[in-house]
N, C-alpha and C positions, 0 to 999 in steps of 0.2 A: 274182518269187520265189515259187517253191512253198513252201508250209508244211508241214513234216512233224510229226508227232506222235509223242509218245514211248508206247512200250508200257505198259499199265498195270502197275504193281507190285505183285506178289503178296506182299509183304512189307514191313512198316514200314521206315524206315532203320535201325533198330537190330536188327533181326532177321536172324539168320543161317541160311540154309537148309543143311540136312545136305549137299547136295551141294557146297556152298562150304567146309564144314568139311571134308569130304573131299579137296578140290582144294587147298586152302591148308595144311592141318595135317597132311597124312600125309607122315611122312618117307620120302624118297626118297634113294638111294645115289648120291651126286653126286660121288665121287672114288674111283679105284681105284690102289692104289700098288703099284709093283714096285720090287725093288732093280736098281741098275745092275749092270753086269759087275764082275768083280773087276777087271779090266784097267782100267775107267774109274774105280772106285774109288781104285787104287794110284796112277793118274796124277793125280787130283785131290787126293789126301793129299800126294804130292810137290810139286804145285803150290802148296799151301799152307804147304809148309815142314816138314811130317812125313817126315824122312829114317829111317825105321825098317825093321826087317829085314822081308824078305818074310812070315817066318812070324807075327810080331807083327801085320803088315797083314792077314793072312789070318785070324788070330783075331779082330781086330776085326770084319773083314768078316764072319765067320760069326756074330758075335754081334748083329748089326744086326736090330732089330726093327723091322717096318712100324708106320706110324701105326693107332692105334685108337681106336675111341670107347670112353668110360669106361662109359656106359650106352647102352641103346638109342636113347633120345631125346636124348644129347647134342647140343648145338650145333656143337661142333668136336672135332677130333683130337687125342690125346695124341701127342706125338712123342718119340722117344729118340734121343739121340745115342752113336754109337758110341767116342766119345772123352771120357774123364773130365773133368770142370771142375776147375779149381784152386781 
């Protein structure tokens, strides 16, 4: 069996190169959010037992806010519900 050699390390095990920092710690956009159509929203609301007039459903649909990050470096997104909690 042929023996292979490892390339020489340019840094010690605890050092991090600038390229590694750029590659691992640069925040990338990983999600893109879109609203469903009003027809889909209405069908899903009715399917969940929300039997509301069309005008009320349209108002809730128009008030939907898409998920956002609280800050540029946030790990996650803030989600908002179009339905008030009790």
